[in-house]
N, C-alpha and C positions, 0 to 999 in steps of 0.2 A: 557486452553487458547482457545479462539475462533478465527479462521482464516477465516471462511467462513460460511454463513448462507443461507439456502434455505428454503423457507416456504411461507405461505399465508400472503399477505399484508393486515393487519388489519386496519391501519390508516396511513395517509400520510400528512406530513406538510412540509413546505419549509426547515426546518432545522433538522427534525427528522421523523422517521417512526417507526411503531411497526410491527414486523414480528412474526407470530405464527408458531412454528415448531411442529414436532411430539410430542404428549403428551399434547398438549394444552398450551405449554409454550410460552409466548410472550416476545420478546426481543426488548428493546428500542434501536434504532440505530441512531446516529447522522450522518447527510449526508451533502455534499456540494450541492449547487444549480444545478450543472451539473448533478448529480445523480437524484435529484428531478425531473428535467424536462424530464429525460429519462425513469423514472419509469412509469408503468401503474397505473391507479387509483385503480385497484384491481387485484386479480389473484396471481399466484405463481411468486416469485422473487428470485433472487440469487445475493448476494452481497459479495464482498471481504471485510473482516473485519480486522481492526487493534484494538487489545485489549489494552487499556491504563489503567494502574493500578496506582491509587493514594492512599494516606494514608486513605482517607475517601470515596473512591468510585472506582468502576470498570466500565469504560465507553467503549462503543463499537462505533467505527467509521466505516461507511460503504461506499463502492465505487462500482460503476457498473463495473469498469475495474481495472485490476491489475496495469495498468500504474498509475492511480490516487493514488492507495494505496502506490505504491512505492515512488511516489513524496511526498506524505503526510509524510511518515516515514523519507524521506530525509530532508524535511523542519523542522521536529522536532529536527534534529541534530544541527540546527542553534541557537546560543545563543539568547535568548529573544523571540524565536518563540515557542509558546505553541500550543496545539491542536486547540483551538478556532481560532487563527490567521491563522494557516496552512489550516484549513477548509475554512476560508474566502478567502484565496489566491486562492484555487482551485475552489471556487465558481465563480471567476471572470477571470480565465485564464485557457485555456485548457492545458493538459500536454505538447503538442507540442509547444505551444506559450511560456509557462513558461520556458521550457528547452532552447528554442532558445534565449529568452531574457537574461537568466542567462549566457549561453555560450558565448553570444556576449557582455556581460558586459553592457547591455542596462539599466543603472540605471534609466534613464528618464522614460522608459516604465514601469519598476517595481514600480517606485514611484507613478504611477497613480492607483495602486491597493488599494482598501479601507483598511485602517489600516497600510499601508506601506508608510513611508516617505522616504526622501532621504537617511538618515543614515541607516535605515533598509534595503533599497534597496542595498546600498553599501555593507552591511554586507552579504546579500544573495549572491551577486556576489563573494565576497571575500572567503566565506566559502564553496560555492557550485560549483563554476565554474569548478574546476577540477573533482569533484565527479560526477557532472551531465553529463559530457561528456562521462563518463564510464557507465552510467546507460542505460540499454537496455529498450527502450520504444516502442519496435516493436509489443507489444501485446503478445509475447512469453515470457515464464518464463526464458528460457535459450538461450543464443546466440549459434548458431551452427557453430563450427569451422571446417575447412577443415580437420584437422588432428585428430579430436576427435569425436567419435561416441557418440551422446547424445540421450537419450530417449525423446520422445515427452512430452511436459508439461502436467501434470495432476492436478486435484484438490488437490490431496494429496501432490504433489510436491510444489504447491503454499502455501499450509498450512504449510508444513515443512519449507519452506524458511522464512515465516513470523515468525514462532516459533524461528528459529535460530537467526533472526535479533533481536527479542525481548529478547533473551538470551545474546545479546551483541556482537555477531559475526559480522564481517564486511560483507558487501554484497558480495564482490568478494570471500571471504573465503567460505561463505555459498553456493554460486552457484557452486563453484569448487567441494565442497564435495558432493553436490547433483548430480552433473553431472556425478560423478563416480559410481553412484548407478543405477541399472536397476530398473526403476519404471514403473509399469503398473497400470491401473485403479483399480486392485484388491489388490495392495500392501498396507498393513495396515500403517497408519500414524506413529504408534509407532515403527514399524520396520524400516521405513525410517529414523526417527529421531535417533534411536539407531545406525544405520550404519553410518549416517552422523557425529554424535558426536564422534564415535570411530575414524573416519578418522581425525576429527579436533583436537583430543587430542593426536595424534601421535607426 
């Protein structure tokens, strides 16, 4: 499972890019317009990745920020919203604006997004209003509570969170399990996942 890619930007289009990583391997990554406009024309880039597995393909969706990836995954949980539509939504609304519209039940605003009509907008509000209010879009992986000492977010922690979400665990469950682990930049991803899974299966 791929949760993050860092490498040389080989080609750049409005909906996809190719990143060359160590060993000369090039990955095709589908992106929203927000990421496209923020990427350089060349050089080294780093993207948060959501790996989407289908029967006939394995697709990579890339985002410049963890906030966009978190919202993308949340949008996929809505009935009738597939990766293409979720990417289109994020291409025309910032994470902050989207969260505000859903939390406020602003069906009119959501219905203006390409590919989203009134019924789809109402479904987004119905299914996501409660979930999105609990989603941390502060740019940090974990919320810092007064009574709980949490380790700073790391690339491995973000990769582990993505892996746990893809395994079907709830966002709150995954974050709680990861927050209980001491994670440093040198902690192997496999070790983090093993500890988190052990905690989740208790």
